[in-house]
C-alpha positions in Angstrom: 38.2 24.2 7.4 40.7 24.5 3.8 39.1 24.5 1.1 40.3 21.1 -0.2 37.8 20.0 3.4 35.3 22.6 1.9 34.6 20.3 -1.3 34.9 16.9 0.9 31.8 18.0 2.7 30.5 19.3 -0.3 30.6 16.4 -2.2 29.4 14.2 0.6 25.9 16.4 0.9 26.0 15.7 -2.8 25.7 12.6 -2.2 23.7 12.5 0.4 25.1 12.2 4.0 23.7 14.4 6.9 24.9 17.3 8.6 25.2 15.9 11.2 27.5 13.3 10.3 29.9 15.1 8.3 29.8 17.7 11.4 30.8 14.9 14.1 34.0 13.7 11.6 35.3 17.3 10.9 34.8 17.6 14.6 33.1 21.0 13.6 29.7 21.8 13.9 26.3 21.8 11.8 26.3 25.7 11.7 30.0 25.6 10.6 29.4 22.5 7.5 25.5 25.2 6.4 27.9 27.7 5.5 30.0 25.6 3.9 27.2 23.9 2.1 25.9 27.9 1.5 29.2 29.4 0.0 29.7 26.4 -2.4 26.3 27.0 -3.8 27.2 30.5 -4.5 31.3 29.7 -5.6 29.4 27.3 -8.2 27.4 30.1 -9.3 29.7 32.8 -10.0 32.3 29.7 -11.5 29.5 29.3 -14.7 29.9 31.1 -17.6 27.7 33.1 -18.7 25.1 32.5 -21.6 25.5 33.2 -25.3 23.6 35.6 -26.3 20.4 34.6 -28.0 19.6 37.8 -30.0 21.3 41.0 -31.7 23.5 42.9 -30.1 22.6 46.8 -30.9 
């Protein structure tokens, strides 16, 4: 599954579509859709900007 398809899967999951419906449309398994979902969560965590420090550096 290419990155554009993965992004579309994540968007559709966020909109509440079922894993099964998405898997059928992409002609793949629910497990693949679950892996895309987990990979998307991981990438979002790594894409976050670091929090500003609220204390003085020593």
